[in-house]
MARTORRO-342113 format. One line per field, with one value per atom (N, C-alpha, C): atom name; x, y, z. Coordinates in Angstrom, 1 decimal, padded with zeros to 4 digits, m for minus. Layout:
# residues N
site <- [CA|...]
px <- [X|...]
py <- [Y|...]
pz <- [Z|...]
# end
This chain:
# residues 114
site <- [N|CA|C|N|CA|C|N|CA|C|N|CA|C|N|CA|C|N|CA|C|N|CA|C|N|CA|C|N|CA|C|N|CA|C|N|CA|C|N|CA|C|N|CA|C|N|CA|C|N|CA|C|N|CA|C|N|CA|C|N|CA|C|N|CA|C|N|CA|C|N|CA|C|N|CA|C|N|CA|C|N|CA|C|N|CA|C|N|CA|C|N|CA|C|N|CA|C|N|CA|C|N|CA|C|N|CA|C|N|CA|C|N|CA|C|N|CA|C|N|CA|C|N|CA|C|N|CA|C|N|CA|C|N|CA|C|N|CA|C|N|CA|C|N|CA|C|N|CA|C|N|CA|C|N|CA|C|N|CA|C|N|CA|C|N|CA|C|N|CA|C|N|CA|C|N|CA|C|N|CA|C|N|CA|C|N|CA|C|N|CA|C|N|CA|C|N|CA|C|N|CA|C|N|CA|C|N|CA|C|N|CA|C|N|CA|C|N|CA|C|N|CA|C|N|CA|C|N|CA|C|N|CA|C|N|CA|C|N|CA|C|N|CA|C|N|CA|C|N|CA|C|N|CA|C|N|CA|C|N|CA|C|N|CA|C|N|CA|C|N|CA|C|N|CA|C|N|CA|C|N|CA|C|N|CA|C|N|CA|C|N|CA|C|N|CA|C|N|CA|C|N|CA|C|N|CA|C|N|CA|C|N|CA|C|N|CA|C|N|CA|C|N|CA|C|N|CA|C|N|CA|C|N|CA|C|N|CA|C|N|CA|C|N|CA|C|N|CA|C|N|CA|C|N|CA|C|N|CA|C|N|CA|C|N|CA|C|N|CA|C|N|CA|C|N|CA|C|N|CA|C|N|CA|C|N|CA|C|N|CA|C|N|CA|C|N|CA|C]
px <- [038.3|037.8|036.6|036.5|035.4|034.2|033.0|031.8|031.4|031.1|030.6|029.2|029.0|027.7|026.8|025.5|024.6|024.1|024.4|024.0|024.9|024.4|025.2|025.9|027.2|027.9|028.1|027.8|028.0|029.4|030.1|031.5|031.6|030.6|030.7|030.0|030.6|030.0|029.0|029.0|028.0|026.6|026.6|025.4|025.0|023.8|023.3|022.7|022.1|021.4|021.2|020.6|020.4|019.2|019.4|018.3|017.0|015.9|014.6|014.5|014.1|014.0|012.6|011.6|010.3|009.5|008.6|007.8|006.8|006.5|005.5|004.1|003.1|001.7|001.4|000.6|000.1|m000.9|m001.3|m002.3|m003.6|m004.1|m005.4|m005.4|m004.3|m004.2|m004.0|m003.3|m003.2|m004.6|m005.4|m006.7|m007.6|m007.5|m008.2|m007.9|m006.6|m006.2|m006.4|m006.4|m006.7|m008.1|m009.0|m010.4|m010.5|m009.7|m009.7|m009.2|m008.1|m007.5|m008.4|m009.1|m010.0|m011.2|m011.7|m012.8|m012.4|m011.1|m010.7|m010.2|m010.1|m009.6|m010.6|m011.9|m012.9|m012.9|m012.8|m012.8|m014.0|m015.2|m016.4|m016.2|m015.8|m015.6|m014.5|m013.4|m012.3|m012.8|m013.6|m014.1|m015.1|m015.9|m016.9|m016.2|m015.1|m014.4|m013.7|m013.2|m012.5|m013.5|m014.7|m015.7|m016.1|m016.3|m016.6|m015.5|m014.3|m013.2|m012.9|m013.2|m013.0|m014.0|m015.2|m016.3|m016.5|m016.0|m016.2|m017.4|m018.5|m019.7|m020.6|m021.3|m022.1|m023.3|m024.4|m025.7|m025.6|m026.2|m026.3|m027.0|m027.9|m028.7|m027.9|m026.7|m025.8|m024.7|m024.8|m023.7|m024.1|m025.4|m025.8|m025.2|m025.2|m024.7|m023.2|m022.4|m021.0|m020.5|m021.1|m020.7|m021.4|m022.5|m023.3|m023.7|m024.2|m024.7|m026.1|m026.9|m028.2|m028.0|m029.1|m029.0|m028.8|m029.4|m029.1|m027.6|m027.0|m025.6|m024.7|m025.1|m024.4|m024.5|m025.7|m025.9|m025.0|m024.9|m024.0|m022.6|m022.1|m020.7|m020.4|m021.4|m021.2|m021.2|m022.0|m022.0|m020.7|m020.0|m018.7|m017.7|m017.7|m016.8|m017.0|m018.3|m018.6|m018.1|m018.3|m017.9|m016.4|m015.7|m014.2|m013.8|m014.7|m014.4|m013.9|m014.1|m013.6|m014.5|m015.8|m016.8|m017.8|m018.5|m019.6|m020.8|m021.9|m023.1|m024.1|m024.8|m025.9|m027.2|m028.2|m029.5|m030.2|m030.5|m031.3|m032.5|m033.6|m034.8|m034.7|m034.9|m034.8|m033.4|m032.5|m031.1|m030.1|m028.9|m027.8|m026.7|m026.2|m025.0|m023.8|m022.8|m021.5|m020.4|m019.4|m018.2|m017.1|m015.9|m014.7|m014.7|m014.5|m014.4|m013.2|m013.5|m012.4|m011.2|m010.0|m008.8|m008.5|m009.4|m009.2|m008.2|m008.3|m007.5|m006.0|m005.9|m004.5|m003.9|m004.7|m004.2|m003.8|m004.6|m004.2|m002.9|m002.8|m001.5|m000.3|m000.5|000.5|001.0|000.1|000.4|001.2|000.8|001.5|002.9|003.0|004.3|005.3|005.0|006.0|007.1]
py <- [033.2|032.4|031.6|030.3|029.5|029.7|029.8|029.9|028.6|028.7|027.4|027.1|025.8|025.3|025.3|025.6|025.5|024.1|023.2|021.8|021.0|020.1|019.2|018.2|018.1|017.1|015.8|014.7|013.4|012.9|012.5|012.1|010.7|009.9|008.5|008.6|008.4|008.5|007.4|006.3|005.2|005.6|006.7|007.2|008.4|008.4|009.5|010.6|010.2|011.2|010.6|011.5|011.0|010.0|008.9|007.9|008.4|007.9|008.3|007.6|008.4|007.9|007.3|007.7|007.3|006.8|005.9|005.4|006.6|006.5|007.4|006.9|007.6|007.2|006.0|005.1|004.0|004.7|004.0|004.5|004.7|003.8|004.1|005.2|005.4|006.5|007.8|007.8|009.0|009.4|008.5|008.8|009.4|008.8|009.2|010.7|010.9|012.3|013.3|012.9|013.8|014.3|013.4|013.8|014.8|014.6|015.5|016.9|016.9|018.2|018.9|018.1|018.7|019.4|018.7|019.2|020.5|020.5|021.7|022.8|022.5|023.4|024.5|024.4|025.4|026.4|027.7|028.7|028.6|028.3|028.2|027.0|025.8|024.6|024.8|025.4|025.7|026.5|027.5|028.4|027.6|026.8|025.9|025.0|024.3|023.4|024.1|025.3|026.0|026.4|026.8|027.1|025.9|024.8|023.5|023.1|023.2|022.7|023.7|025.0|026.0|025.9|025.5|025.5|024.1|023.1|021.7|021.1|021.8|021.3|022.5|022.4|023.5|023.0|023.7|023.3|024.0|023.3|023.8|025.2|025.3|026.6|027.8|027.5|028.6|028.9|028.3|028.5|029.5|029.8|030.7|032.1|032.6|034.0|034.1|033.4|033.5|033.3|032.3|032.0|032.8|033.5|034.3|033.5|032.3|031.3|030.8|030.3|029.8|028.4|027.9|026.5|025.4|025.5|024.5|024.5|025.6|025.7|025.1|025.4|024.9|023.4|022.9|021.4|020.8|021.4|020.9|020.8|021.9|021.9|020.9|020.8|019.9|018.4|018.2|016.8|016.5|017.4|017.1|016.9|017.7|017.6|016.2|015.8|014.5|013.4|013.5|012.4|012.2|013.3|013.3|012.8|012.5|012.0|013.0|014.3|015.4|015.7|015.6|016.0|014.9|014.8|013.9|014.7|014.2|015.0|014.1|014.7|014.0|014.8|014.2|014.9|014.9|016.2|016.4|017.2|016.6|017.3|017.6|018.9|019.4|019.6|019.8|020.2|019.2|019.3|018.5|019.3|018.6|019.2|018.5|019.4|018.9|019.0|018.1|018.1|017.5|017.8|017.2|015.7|014.9|013.5|013.1|012.3|011.9|011.2|011.7|011.1|011.5|012.1|012.4|013.6|014.6|015.7|015.3|014.4|013.9|013.2|012.4|011.7|012.6|013.7|014.7|015.4|015.7|016.3|015.4|014.1|013.1|013.1|013.1|013.1|014.3|015.5|016.7|016.8|016.1|016.2|015.2|014.4|013.4|014.1]
pz <- [m023.1|m022.0|m022.5|m022.3|m022.7|m021.7|m022.2|m021.4|m020.7|m019.5|m018.8|m019.2|m019.4|m019.8|m018.6|m018.7|m017.6|m017.4|m018.3|m018.2|m017.3|m016.6|m015.7|m016.6|m016.5|m017.3|m016.6|m017.2|m016.6|m016.9|m015.9|m016.1|m016.8|m016.6|m017.2|m018.5|m019.7|m021.0|m021.2|m020.4|m020.5|m020.0|m019.1|m018.6|m019.3|m019.9|m020.7|m019.9|m018.8|m017.9|m016.5|m015.7|m014.3|m014.4|m013.7|m013.7|m013.0|m013.5|m012.9|m011.5|m010.5|m009.2|m008.8|m009.6|m009.2|m010.5|m010.3|m011.4|m011.8|m013.1|m013.6|m013.3|m013.5|m013.3|m014.3|m013.8|m014.7|m015.6|m016.7|m017.6|m017.0|m016.2|m015.5|m014.5|m013.8|m012.9|m013.6|m014.7|m015.5|m016.1|m016.5|m017.0|m015.9|m014.7|m013.6|m013.2|m013.1|m012.7|m013.8|m015.0|m016.1|m016.0|m015.6|m015.3|m014.2|m013.2|m012.0|m012.5|m013.2|m013.6|m014.6|m015.5|m016.4|m015.7|m014.7|m013.9|m013.2|m012.7|m012.0|m012.9|m014.2|m015.2|m015.6|m015.1|m015.4|m014.2|m014.5|m013.4|m012.4|m012.9|m012.0|m011.1|m011.7|m010.9|m009.9|m010.3|m009.4|m008.2|m008.4|m007.3|m006.5|m007.1|m006.4|m005.5|m006.0|m005.2|m004.1|m004.3|m003.2|m002.1|m002.5|m001.5|m000.7|m001.3|m000.6|000.3|m000.2|000.7|001.8|001.6|002.7|003.8|003.4|004.4|005.0|004.4|004.9|004.3|004.3|003.8|003.4|002.3|001.8|001.1|001.3|000.6|m000.8|m001.8|m003.1|m003.2|m002.2|m002.2|m001.8|m001.2|m000.8|m001.8|m003.0|m004.0|m005.1|m005.2|m006.3|m006.1|m004.9|m004.7|m004.9|m004.3|m004.4|m005.8|m006.6|m007.9|m009.0|m008.6|m009.5|m010.7|m010.4|m011.4|m010.9|m011.9|m011.6|m011.0|m010.4|m009.8|m010.8|m012.0|m013.0|m013.4|m013.5|m013.8|m012.7|m011.5|m010.3|m010.3|m010.6|m010.6|m011.7|m012.8|m013.9|m013.4|m012.8|m012.3|m011.1|m010.2|m009.1|m009.6|m010.7|m011.3|m011.8|m012.5|m013.1|m012.0|m011.0|m009.8|m009.1|m009.0|m008.4|m009.2|m010.5|m011.4|m011.4|m011.2|m011.1|m009.7|m008.8|m007.5|m006.5|m006.9|m006.0|m004.8|m005.1|m004.1|m004.0|m002.8|m002.6|m002.1|m002.5|m002.0|m001.3|m000.4|000.4|000.3|m000.3|m000.4|000.9|001.3|002.5|002.1|002.1|001.6|000.2|m000.2|m001.5|m002.0|m001.1|m001.5|m001.3|m002.0|m001.8|m001.1|m000.1|000.7|000.2|m000.2|m000.8|000.2|000.1|000.8|m000.1|000.3|m000.5|m000.2|m001.2|m001.1|m000.2|000.9|001.8|001.0|001.3|000.7|m000.7|m001.4|m002.8|m002.9|m002.1|m002.1|m001.8|m000.9|m000.6|m001.8|m002.5|m003.6|m004.7|m004.9|m005.9|m005.5|m004.2|m003.8|m004.0|m003.7|m003.9|m005.3|m006.3|m007.7|m008.1|m007.6|m007.9|m007.2|m006.1|m005.4|m005.9|m006.9|m007.4|m008.0]
# end
């Protein structure tokens, strides 16, 4: 008895595969989202981003404890997240208050959902 193939067989020999239903990312969008994913690829930045998104807004002064990192290290990581367009900060007195950039998370979800 012949074994069934797990591949889907196309009946029309002129068609080599199922046609693509959506466009791929443009080169500029791919570069943009590569920066986003690189920024989130660091465990400290991923935790930092999750803290900010879970709380809505957080002061840099409140990040040292949960992340077990010094303020200069936190500043380094928030800078990278901000440059990737994931968070925005507002300086209030001595400290910066961070929140997720409006619309950016939805754009990332849209790219992942393609």
